[in-house]
Each structure stands twice: as structure tokens, then as C-alpha cells.
C-alpha positions in Angstrom: 19.7 -9.0 8.1 17.3 -11.6 9.4 14.8 -9.7 11.9 12.3 -12.7 12.8 10.3 -13.2 10.5 11.7 -11.1 7.8 15.1 -9.9 6.3 15.7 -6.6 5.8 17.9 -5.4 3.5 19.4 -1.1 3.7 19.6 -0.4 -0.4 21.4 2.5 -1.2 19.9 4.8 -4.1 23.4 6.9 -4.0 24.2 10.3 -2.3 23.6 13.8 -2.5 24.3 17.1 -0.9 22.1 19.6 0.9 22.7 22.8 2.6 24.0 22.3 6.4 21.7 24.7 8.0 18.5 24.0 6.3 19.2 20.2 7.1 19.7 21.5 11.1 17.6 24.0 11.2 18.3 26.7 14.4 21.1 24.8 15.3 24.4 26.7 14.9 27.0 25.9 12.2 29.8 25.1 14.7 27.4 22.9 16.3 25.8 20.7 13.2 29.5 20.9 11.9 30.9 18.6 14.5 28.7 15.9 13.5 28.1 16.2 9.5 31.3 18.5 8.2 30.1 20.7 4.9 31.5 21.4 1.9 33.0 24.7 0.4 29.2 25.4 -0.7 27.9 24.6 3.2 26.2 21.7 1.8 26.7 17.8 3.8 26.6 14.2 2.1 23.6 12.7 2.4 23.2 9.4 1.7 19.2 7.7 0.0 18.4 4.0 1.7 15.5 2.4 0.9 14.8 -0.1 2.7 13.8 -3.6 1.5 11.4 -5.9 3.6 11.3 -9.4 2.4 9.3 -12.2 4.2 11.5 -15.2 5.3 9.6 -17.5 2.4 10.8 -15.0 -0.1 7.7 -15.0 -1.9 6.7 -11.3 -0.9 9.3 -8.5 -1.0 8.0 -4.8 -0.5 10.0 -1.3 -0.6 10.2 1.7 1.4 11.0 4.7 -0.8 13.1 4.1 -3.5 15.7 7.0 -4.0 16.2 10.0 -6.2 16.2 8.1 -9.7 17.6 8.9 -12.5 16.2 11.5 -14.4 16.4 14.1 -12.5 18.0 17.0 -15.0 21.8 18.5 -15.6 21.4 21.6 -13.8 18.9 19.8 -10.8 22.5 16.8 -10.6 25.2 19.8 -10.4 22.8 22.2 -7.6 22.6 18.7 -5.3 25.9 17.3 -6.7 24.0 13.6 -7.2 26.7 11.3 -7.0 24.6 7.8 -8.6 27.9 6.2 -9.5 26.4 2.7 -7.5 22.4 3.4 -7.9 19.8 1.1 -6.8 19.6 -1.2 -9.6 23.1 -2.3 -8.4 22.7 -2.2 -4.4 19.0 -4.6 -5.7 21.5 -6.8 -7.8 23.9 -7.5 -5.3 21.3 -9.1 -2.8 20.1 -11.3 -5.7 17.1 -8.4 -6.3 15.7 -6.0 -9.2 13.4 -4.0 -10.0 11.2 -7.1 -11.1 11.6 -8.8 -7.9 9.6 -6.6 -6.0 5.8 -6.3 -5.1 5.3 -3.3 -2.8 6.1 -0.2 -2.9 5.5 2.0 0.0 6.6 5.9 0.2 7.0 7.5 3.5 5.9 10.5 1.4 6.7 11.7 -2.4 9.4 14.0 -1.8 11.7 13.9 -5.2 14.8 12.5 -3.1 12.1 9.6 -1.6 10.1 9.0 -4.4 12.1 9.7 -7.4 12.9 6.6 -8.2 9.4 5.5 -8.7 9.2 6.3 -12.1 11.5 5.6 -15.4 11.5 6.7 -19.0 11.2 4.0 -21.1 12.9 3.3 -24.2 10.9 6.2 -26.9 11.0 9.1 -23.2 7.7 7.9 -21.5 7.2 7.8 -17.7 6.4 4.4 -16.9 6.3 2.5 -13.2 10.3 1.5 -12.2 9.1 -1.4 -10.6 6.6 -2.7 -13.2 4.4 -5.5 -11.0 4.7 -3.5 -8.1 2.0 -1.9 -6.3 2.8 1.4 -5.2 1.0 2.9 -1.5 1.0 6.4 -1.0 -1.3 8.3 2.2 -4.2 9.8 0.7 -4.1 13.1 2.2 0.2 13.0 1.5 -0.7 12.4 -2.5 -3.5 15.6 -2.3 -0.7 17.5 -0.8 1.5 16.4 -3.7 -0.5 16.9 -6.5 -1.3 20.5 -5.3 1.4 21.9 -4.1 2.2 25.3 -2.7 5.1 27.7 -2.8 6.5 26.2 -0.3 6.9 22.7 -1.3 6.5 22.4 -4.9 10.7 22.5 -5.1 9.7 19.2 -3.5 6.9 17.4 -5.5 7.9 16.8 -9.2 4.5 15.2 -10.6 6.7 13.0 -13.0 8.0 11.0 -10.2 4.2 10.1 -8.7 1.1 11.0 -11.6 2.1 8.1 -13.8 1.4 5.7 -11.1 -1.8 6.4 -11.7 -2.4 6.9 -15.0 -1.1 3.3 -15.2 -3.1 2.4 -12.4 -0.8 0.6 -9.7 -1.5 3.1 -7.4 -3.3 2.1 -3.9 -4.4 5.3 -1.9 -4.3 4.7 2.2 -6.4 6.6 4.1 -4.0 6.6 7.5 -2.6 4.3 10.2 -2.7 1.4 8.9 -1.2 -2.1 8.7 0.4 -2.6 4.8 0.5 -7.0 5.3 1.6 -8.8 8.3 4.3 -7.5 10.8 4.0 -4.1 8.6 2.3 -0.9 9.7 2.7 2.9 8.7 2.1 5.8 11.7 1.7 9.4 10.6 4.2 11.8 12.3 3.6 15.1 10.4 6.4 17.5 11.1 8.1 17.1 7.7 4.8 17.1 5.4 1.9 16.8 7.3 1.2 13.6 6.5 4.8 12.2 6.6 4.8 8.5 7.8 7.6 6.0 9.1 7.3 2.9 8.8 6.9 -0.1 12.0 8.3 -3.4 11.2 6.9 -6.1 14.0 8.0 -9.3 14.6 8.6 -11.7 17.2 8.2 -8.9 19.9 11.2 -6.9 17.8 10.1 -3.9 16.3 12.5 -2.0 13.4 11.5 1.0 12.0 12.1 3.0 8.8 12.5 6.5 10.1 12.5 8.9 7.1 12.3 11.8 7.7 11.8 12.1 10.8 15.6 11.3 12.0 17.0 11.4 8.9 20.5 10.9 10.0 22.3 9.5 12.9 23.0 13.5 13.8 19.5 13.7 14.0 18.5 12.0 17.5 18.5 15.3 19.7 14.7 16.1 19.8 15.3 20.1 18.8 18.1 18.8 16.6 14.7 19.5 13.4 15.8 20.1 9.3 14.5 23.5 8.3 13.2 22.2 5.3 10.1 20.8 7.5 6.7 22.8 7.5 5.7 22.0 10.7 8.5 21.4 13.2 6.5 22.0 16.2 4.9 18.9 14.8 8.2 17.2 13.9 9.4 18.0 17.4 6.4 16.3 19.6 5.7 13.4 17.7 10.3 12.9 17.7 10.3 13.3 21.4 8.0 10.9 22.6 9.0 8.2 19.4 12.8 8.3 20.6 12.2 7.8 24.1 10.4 4.7 23.0 12.9 3.7 20.8 15.4 3.9 23.5 13.6 1.9 26.2 12.1 -0.6 23.8 15.1 -1.3 21.6 13.5 0.0 18.7 15.9 -1.0 16.0 16.1 2.2 13.5 16.5 2.7 10.0 18.0 5.9 9.0 17.2 6.5 5.3 20.1 9.5 4.3 22.7 9.3 6.7 26.0 8.4 4.8 27.7 6.6 6.9 25.1 4.5 9.4 22.1 2.9 8.3 20.9 1.2 11.2 21.3 1.4 14.8 19.9 1.7 17.9 19.5 4.7 20.1 21.0 4.5 23.3 21.4 7.5 26.3 24.2 7.8 28.6 24.5 10.6 31.3 21.5 11.8 29.6 23.0 11.8 26.8 21.8 10.2 23.2 24.1 8.6 20.9 23.2 5.7 18.1 25.0 2.4 18.8 25.4 1.6 14.8 24.7 -2.5 13.8 26.2 -3.9 10.4 22.9 -5.0 8.0 
């Protein structure tokens, strides 16, 4: 879709399933399963939707996150029911793009379902950057956390997804909230990880936001519907409460990275209840 001076392209790297209880934290199952039905293993279906941001002159293309990639072993594929029958490469091709078209790769954080697609194995099995001519931008403190994991986050930070970027000399670390390019800036939310960030795209008086794991699906728009995966849930709550109010009042276009059906929409409020008005992108 055209968005001011940008073209915003919601991509897809397939689907996975995660435990519904973990995805909704303290919210009881009788409530969350009305929004996100679970399978026989209590898992709900989630998409992986990176966002391509292309300038109107098509001279620069940035991608935010890159899905799970194709390096997961058979055991992990089964645990997470990973379905990449139409992987990111196919999604890029639908819009005339390829991994070689990407100039900048921007990470919201480095969990495997967001950064798995940052690297790939070449013909001899060596790990290499998946986007051959791109610079990769990661928040410095997120990098430090990912490269020094602890028992609570180790399963989500897989070194093969990001360490090869530093070894290849394509990694750029940024210290805090900043502009990545004209009209594109990152803002730390904390919560999900200590240094999780979302991405604002602003043009012609309009604002779009790639919400990443702050609001992973449309089912998570209520303030207290917070993932059990969040390391700092009260930080999520504090940021989310303010952000959702702003999104409603200022009509931010929200991109939902993990919603299995809705890639983007506007958060609305009627009679005190929040809902999402989907749009086609």
C-alpha cells in the first residue's frame, strides 16, 4: 500500500503454533480461546509477518524482522508446528523483490521467530547473512542481552541467527531511540525483552507502527492481555496502555506481526470496548 512517501508491504514467512496460555499470560482460557482457538495441544496459530518499507522512488528498501527462516531442526519444526510452505522468498517475489533487493534489515528484537531469517546456510553449510547486500541494524542493549542469555531467555536467542552478522561485518548497533532513515524511527517499549522496540513510519502527517511483540495479534489489543513470554510484563502494561490510547486518538495504522489473519488495521473504541478495523495492504 502507498503510505505518503513510502510503499508498505506486509510480507509473510509462514506460520507457527505456540501455547495459548503462554501467549495470553494471566487471561483465562475461556476468554482467550474465543479470539484465538487452540488445537489439541493447546497451541494457537500465529503468522510471521515482516514488513518491507520502500521509498516512493524505489531506491531504498528496508525490511523489519525476517521471520523464522529455514534453519530450525526437525524437532523444533514439530514442537512449533512450523509451516513455511510459502516462505519469505515467495512473499518477496510476489512484490518483485528478493533477498538481494533489501538494503537495510531492522530488528525489533532477536528472538528466533523474528531474527531466524537474518541468516542462512550456503551450499557448504556455512552460516551467512541471508540478505547479501544489506546492513543489519540492532539495538546495542538487545545485542548484549542476546549474546549473554540466561536461563529464562536462552531458548529464544539462537546465536546462529545473529552472531554471523557480526562476523561478516554487516552489523550496525544503535544505542537507543533514533531515526533509522528519514521517516523511520525506533522506540523502545521494553516488556517483552528489556530492549524490545517498535518501529514508527511517518509521512505526510500519517503514522504507521510495526508493533512487533508489544501487540502481537489483534487479540492482544486490551491493555492486560499480555504474553506470559514477556520478561517484564508490568513494563509492557505501562507502555501499551499509553501507546494504545495514542493509536486510537491519532489513528495510527498498526501492523500486527503475528496475527494469522489480519496484517494491519486501526484500533478503534466503541462504548469503552477496543476493536480492530482491518485494512487490506
